[in-house]
C-alpha positions in Angstrom: 43.0 11.5 55.2 41.3 14.5 54.0 44.1 14.8 51.3 43.5 11.4 50.0 39.6 12.1 49.8 40.4 14.9 47.6 42.7 13.0 45.4 40.0 10.3 45.0 37.4 12.7 44.0 39.3 14.4 41.5 40.2 11.2 39.8 36.6 10.2 39.7 35.7 13.7 38.5 38.3 13.1 35.4 37.0 9.8 34.6 33.4 11.3 34.4 34.5 14.0 32.1 36.3 11.6 30.0 33.4 9.4 29.6 30.4 11.8 29.3 32.2 14.5 26.9 32.4 11.8 23.6 28.8 10.7 24.4 27.1 14.2 24.3 29.0 15.1 21.0 28.0 12.0 19.2 24.5 12.1 20.6 23.8 15.4 18.7 25.5 13.8 15.5 23.1 10.7 15.8 20.2 12.9 16.3 20.6 14.9 13.4 21.4 11.7 11.1 18.2 10.1 12.6 16.1 13.4 11.6 17.4 13.3 8.3 16.6 9.7 8.0 13.1 10.2 9.3 12.9 12.8 6.6 14.1 10.6 3.8 11.6 7.8 5.0 8.6 10.0 4.8 9.4 11.4 1.3 10.0 7.8 0.2 6.8 6.7 1.4 5.1 9.9 -0.2 6.5 8.8 -3.6 5.6 5.3 -3.0 1.9 6.5 -2.7 2.3 8.5 -5.6 3.4 5.7 -7.8 0.5 3.7 -6.4 -1.7 6.4 -7.6 0.0 6.6 -11.0 0.0 2.6 -11.4 -4.3 3.1 -10.7 -4.2 5.6 -13.1 -2.5 3.3 -15.5 -4.9 0.6 -14.7 -7.9 2.8 -15.5 -6.6 3.8 -18.8 -5.8 0.4 -19.8 -9.3 -0.5 -18.9 -10.9 2.4 -20.6 -8.5 1.5 -24.0 -9.7 -2.1 -23.7 -13.4 -0.6 -23.6 -13.1 1.9 -26.4 -11.3 -0.7 -28.5 -14.1 -3.2 -27.8 -16.8 -0.4 -29.0 -14.5 0.7 -32.0 -14.2 -3.3 -33.0 -18.4 -3.1 -32.8 -18.8 -0.1 -34.8 -16.1 -1.1 -37.5 -18.5 -4.4 -37.6 -21.4 -2.4 -38.0 -19.8 -0.6 -40.5 -18.9 -3.4 -42.6 -22.3 -4.9 -42.3 -23.9 -1.4 -43.1 -21.4 -1.3 -46.3 -22.7 -4.6 -47.1 -26.5 -3.5 -46.8 -25.7 -0.5 -48.8 -24.2 -2.5 -51.7 -27.1 -4.9 -51.8 -29.4 -1.8 -51.4 -27.4 -0.3 -54.5 -28.0 -3.5 -56.5 -31.8 -3.4 -55.6 -31.7 0.4 -56.7 -30.3 -0.5 -60.2 -32.6 -3.4 -60.7 -35.5 -1.2 -59.8 -34.5 1.7 -61.7 -34.2 -0.7 -64.8 -37.8 -1.6 -63.9 -38.9 1.8 -63.6 -37.2 2.6 -66.8 -38.9 -0.1 -68.6 -42.2 1.1 -66.7 -41.4 4.7 -68.4 -41.2 3.0 -71.8 -44.3 1.3 -71.1 -46.1 4.6 -70.1 -44.5 6.6 -73.0 -46.0 3.7 -75.4 -49.2 3.9 -73.6 -49.4 7.6 -74.0 -48.9 6.9 -77.5 -51.7 4.9 -77.9 -54.2 7.0 -76.2 -52.9 10.0 -78.0 -53.7 8.0 -81.4 -57.2 6.6 -80.0 -57.9 10.0 -78.9 -57.6 11.2 -82.4 -60.0 8.5 -83.7 -62.5 9.3 -81.0 -62.3 13.0 -82.1 -62.6 12.3 -85.5 -65.4 10.0 -84.7 -67.4 12.8 -82.5 -66.8 15.4 -85.3 -68.5 13.0 -87.9 -71.1 12.4 -85.5 -71.7 16.3 -84.7 -71.6 16.8 -88.7 -74.4 14.0 -89.6 -76.4 14.4 -86.6 -75.5 11.6 -84.2 -78.3 9.0 -84.0 -79.9 10.1 -87.1 -77.2 9.0 -89.2 -77.6 5.3 -87.9 -81.3 5.5 -88.6 -80.6 6.8 -92.3 -78.6 3.8 -92.8 -81.3 1.5 -91.6 -84.0 3.5 -93.5 -82.0 2.9 -96.7 -82.3 -0.8 -96.8 -83.7 -2.0 -100.1 -85.4 -5.0 -98.4 -85.6 -7.0 -95.0 -82.5 -8.7 -95.8 -80.3 -5.7 -96.4 -82.4 -4.1 -93.4 -80.9 -7.0 -91.2 -77.5 -6.4 -92.5 -77.3 -2.8 -91.9 -78.6 -3.2 -88.6 -75.9 -5.4 -87.5 -73.3 -3.2 -89.3 -75.0 -0.2 -86.8 -74.7 -2.8 -84.1 -71.0 -3.3 -85.0 -69.9 0.7 -85.4 -71.8 1.4 -81.9 -69.8 -1.7 -80.2 -66.7 -0.4 -81.6 -67.0 2.9 -80.4 -67.8 1.7 -76.7 -65.0 -0.6 -76.9 -62.6 2.4 -78.0 -63.9 4.3 -75.1 -63.5 1.6 -72.3 -60.2 0.9 -73.5 -59.4 4.6 -73.3 -60.8 4.7 -69.8 -59.0 1.7 -68.8 -55.8 3.0 -70.2 -56.1 6.4 -68.9 -56.5 4.6 -65.6 -53.4 2.3 -66.1 -51.6 5.2 -67.1 -52.0 7.0 -64.0 -51.7 3.6 -61.9 -48.3 3.0 -63.7 -47.2 6.6 -63.1 -48.3 6.5 -59.2 -46.3 3.0 -58.9 -43.2 4.6 -60.6 -43.0 7.7 -58.3 -44.0 5.6 -55.3 -41.0 3.1 -56.1 -38.3 6.1 -56.8 -39.6 7.6 -53.5 -39.1 4.6 -51.6 -35.8 3.8 -53.1 -34.3 7.6 -52.2 -35.7 7.1 -48.8 -33.8 3.7 -48.2 -30.8 4.7 -49.8 -30.9 8.1 -47.5 -31.7 6.1 -44.4 -28.7 3.6 -45.1 -26.2 6.8 -46.0 -27.4 8.3 -42.6 -26.8 5.2 -40.8 -23.3 4.8 -42.2 -22.3 8.6 -41.7 -23.3 8.0 -37.8 -21.4 4.9 -37.6 -18.2 6.8 -39.4 -18.6 9.4 -37.0 -18.7 7.2 -34.0 -15.6 5.2 -35.5 -13.8 8.7 -35.6 -14.7 9.4 -32.0 -13.4 5.9 -30.7 -10.1 6.5 -32.7 -9.8 10.1 -31.2 -10.3 8.5 -27.8 -7.8 5.9 -28.2 -5.2 8.7 -29.2 -6.2 10.5 -26.2 -5.8 7.7 -24.0 -2.5 6.5 -25.8 -0.9 10.1 -25.3 -2.6 10.0 -21.3 -1.1 6.4 -20.8 2.5 7.8 -22.1 2.5 10.6 -19.9 1.2 8.6 -16.8 4.0 6.1 -17.6 6.9 9.0 -17.7 5.5 10.4 -14.7 5.7 6.8 -13.1 9.4 6.2 -14.4 10.2 9.6 -12.6 8.8 8.7 -9.3 10.4 5.2 -9.5 13.8 7.0 -10.1 13.1 9.3 -7.2 12.1 6.3 -5.1 15.5 4.6 -6.0 17.5 7.7 -5.2 15.7 8.2 -1.8 16.1 4.4 -0.9 19.9 5.1 -1.5 19.9 8.2 0.6 18.1 6.1 3.3 20.6 3.2 3.1 23.4 5.7 3.2 22.0 7.4 6.3 21.5 4.1 8.2 24.9 3.1 7.4 26.1 6.4 8.8 24.1 6.0 11.7 25.5 2.6 12.4 29.0 3.8 12.0 28.1 6.8 14.5 26.8 4.4 17.1 29.9 2.4 16.6 32.1 5.3 16.6 30.4 6.5 19.9 30.6 3.1 21.5 34.6 2.9 20.7 35.1 6.7 22.6 33.1 5.4 25.3 35.1 2.2 25.7 38.3 4.2 25.1 37.4 7.0 27.7 36.6 4.2 30.3 39.8 2.7 29.6 41.8 5.9 30.3 39.7 6.6 33.3 40.2 3.2 34.8 44.1 3.7 34.2 44.3 7.1 35.8 42.4 5.7 38.7 44.7 2.9 39.2 47.6 5.3 38.9 46.2 7.6 41.4 45.7 4.5 43.7 49.5 3.6 43.5 50.7 7.0 44.0 48.4 7.5 47.2 49.6 4.0 48.6 53.2 4.9 48.1 52.7 8.2 49.9 51.0 6.5 52.9 53.9 4.1 53.1 56.6 6.9 53.2 54.6 8.9 55.6 54.5 5.7 57.8 58.2 4.9 57.7 60.6 6.5 60.4 63.0 9.1 59.3 65.6 11.5 61.4 65.1 13.8 58.5 62.3 16.1 57.8 60.1 14.6 55.5 59.5 16.3 52.1 56.1 17.8 51.8 53.8 15.3 49.6 52.4 17.3 46.7 49.5 16.0 45.0 49.9 15.2 41.1 47.8 17.7 39.1 44.3 16.3 38.0 44.6 15.2 34.4 42.5 17.3 32.0 40.2 15.1 29.9 41.4 15.9 26.1 38.7 17.8 24.1 37.3 15.8 21.4 35.1 17.7 18.8 31.9 15.7 17.2 31.1 16.6 13.8 27.4 17.2 12.2 26.2 16.3 9.1 25.4 18.7 8.3 -30.9 44.3 -36.6 -31.1 41.2 -39.1 -34.1 40.1 -36.3 -35.9 37.0 -37.4 -34.0 35.5 -40.0 -33.2 32.2 -38.0 -35.2 30.4 -35.4 -33.9 29.1 -32.0 -32.4 25.7 -32.9 -33.3 24.2 -29.6 -35.6 24.5 -26.4 -33.6 25.4 -23.2 -32.0 28.5 -21.3 -29.0 30.3 -22.4 -26.4 29.6 -20.1 -23.6 31.4 -22.0 -23.6 34.3 -24.5 -21.4 35.4 -27.3 -18.6 37.0 -25.2 -14.9 36.4 -23.8 -14.8 33.8 -21.0 -12.8 31.3 -19.3 -13.4 27.8 -21.0 -14.9 25.4 -18.5 -12.8 22.7 -19.7 -9.7 23.9 -20.7 -9.4 26.9 -18.1 -8.1 28.9 -20.6 -9.3 32.4 -21.5 -10.9 32.8 -24.8 -13.6 34.2 -27.1 -16.8 32.2 -27.0 -17.8 32.4 -30.8 -21.7 31.6 -30.3 -24.5 30.7 -27.5 -24.9 27.8 -25.2 -28.4 26.5 -24.9 -29.0 24.0 -22.1 -31.8 21.7 -21.2 -32.2 18.1 -19.5 -33.7 15.2 -21.4 -34.1 14.4 -25.1 -34.2 17.5 -26.7 -34.2 18.0 -30.5 -32.1 20.0 -32.4 -33.6 21.8 -35.5 -32.5 23.8 -38.4 -32.5 27.5 -37.6 -33.2 28.4 -41.4 -33.1 26.7 -44.7 -30.0 25.4 -46.4 -27.4 22.8 -47.5 -25.4 20.7 -45.1 -21.8 21.3 -45.2 -20.5 18.8 -42.5 -22.5 16.3 -40.1 -20.2 14.0 -38.1 -17.9 13.9 -35.1 -15.2 16.8 -34.7 -12.1 14.9 -34.6 -8.9 17.0 -34.2 -7.7 18.4 -37.2 -11.1 18.4 -39.0 -11.8 22.0 -38.5 -14.3 20.8 -35.8 -12.3 19.5 -33.2 -13.9 20.2 -29.6 -17.5 20.3 -30.8 -18.3 16.4 -30.6 -20.9 15.5 -32.9 -21.6 18.8 -35.1 -23.6 20.1 -38.0 -22.7 22.9 -40.1 -25.3 24.3 -42.5 -24.8 26.8 -45.4 -27.9 29.1 -45.8 -26.4 31.4 -49.0 -25.9 34.9 -48.8 -22.6 34.3 -46.8 -24.7 32.8 -43.8 -23.6 29.6 -42.2 -24.7 28.0 -38.8 -22.9 25.1 -36.5 -24.6 22.9 -34.0 -22.1 21.4 -31.6 -21.9 18.8 -28.7 -24.8 16.8 -30.1 -25.5 13.1 -28.9 -23.7 10.4 -30.4 -25.8 8.6 -33.3 -28.6 11.3 -33.3 -27.4 13.1 -36.2 -30.5 13.1 -39.0 -28.7 14.6 -41.9 -25.5 14.1 -44.2 -23.3 16.4 -45.7 -24.8 17.7 -49.1 -28.4 17.1 -48.1 -30.9 20.0 -48.5 -32.8 20.6 -45.2 -35.7 23.2 -44.3 -36.1 25.5 -41.4 -37.1 23.8 -38.2 -36.2 20.2 -39.8 -34.7 17.9 -37.1 -30.9 17.2 -37.5 -29.9 15.8 -34.4 -30.4 15.7 -30.4 -28.6 17.6 -27.8 -25.8 16.3 -25.9 -22.6 16.6 -24.3 -19.8 15.2 -26.7 -16.3 16.9 -27.2 -15.2 19.5 -24.9 -18.2 19.8 -22.9 -19.3 19.9 -19.1 -22.8 19.1 -19.7 -25.8 18.3 -21.8 -26.2 21.7 -23.8 -26.3 22.9 -27.4 -23.5 25.2 -28.8 -24.9 27.2 -31.4 -23.0 29.7 -33.9 -23.9 31.9 -36.6 -21.1 33.0 -39.4 -21.1 35.9 -41.7 -18.8 35.1 -44.6 -16.7 32.8 -42.6 -16.6 35.2 -39.2 -18.5 34.2 -36.0 -21.1 36.6 -35.2 -23.4 37.2 -32.1 -26.4 35.0 -32.9 -28.8 37.1 -30.5 -30.0 39.9 -32.9 -30.7 37.3 -35.2 -33.2 35.1 -33.7 
């Protein structure tokens, strides 16, 4: 009986070995596949979040572009209206200039009349001075031959005196009229020039705003294109990861199926071995129970079958020349520095003066405006935002950058005086906050403004 128990135990152990060995091998394989699949799933989730972020950026760009286009449409409409006003004003100017020209001709005629009348008065004055003034009129009266002649002479004297008085009054009246016409002419010319300058200034600011909006649209278009390309790359990466994820899922399913097949095959072999062992045990028991005259042959137990080994795979000194152009504190001087917008190392070509609120920017010295407008890319003033450049002669120029949109008070070609307001401090262009960027150039080369202020 002890021998039979040993044989039964051996069969059970063999069955256990056949069942457990494939399970352990495939468990390791599936665990690795699951780990890889989890990693791909997490990476895909991260990519999907990136796509959502890019889509939000695209939506923001679309919104900003729509807003800029609306502003551009409004500014373009205002430019058309301003051009219409300018055309109307030019017509008025032409009409008024004709009136002024006519007025000048009238003034010239009046001057000639006054001149001729002045000659008569001067001649009369010399005659009076020579004859003794009032005595000459008395002599005329005393030379009368009779009373009738006296009356005639008295009337003549009265006419002469009245004529002199009229001439004097006319002279005074014409001189006043001349002054009034001259004043009216000068006033009209001044008003026309002022109105024309104001319309030109408005047009210049609107054209500058239009350039700014066009620059923004170009920037947004480039940003949109870049974001769309980045989104496309993420979508391609997502598609690739999804394919990898599906492939891993298929591999995991196949591994589970193979594991199940191995388990079932091992169980079947174990059952067959157990039946064989039981049959052999029953036959041995029957032989030992049957009578026999001869000596029974020793019963030898069959060796325990070894479970086949199955391997599992794995996936294996000129100071004072200029005045300070704006009130505020000096936040950055003329030096090398890191650009706060681009992060690039560069040479800072001027001074940054910062202040809050509405701060007037004035011309640092008298001169002629070279440029006044928005510094669009390619204009030579890119990055300066709303900028003014003034030529002061003798090789000196000054530049005023980042001013507030629509605040420029001057146009190109205009002469300005030192201290004259040219705009308001702002933060346009490549700027991180409200300030004035001020440069002084000598023969086209930026120099340190500090010694000149």
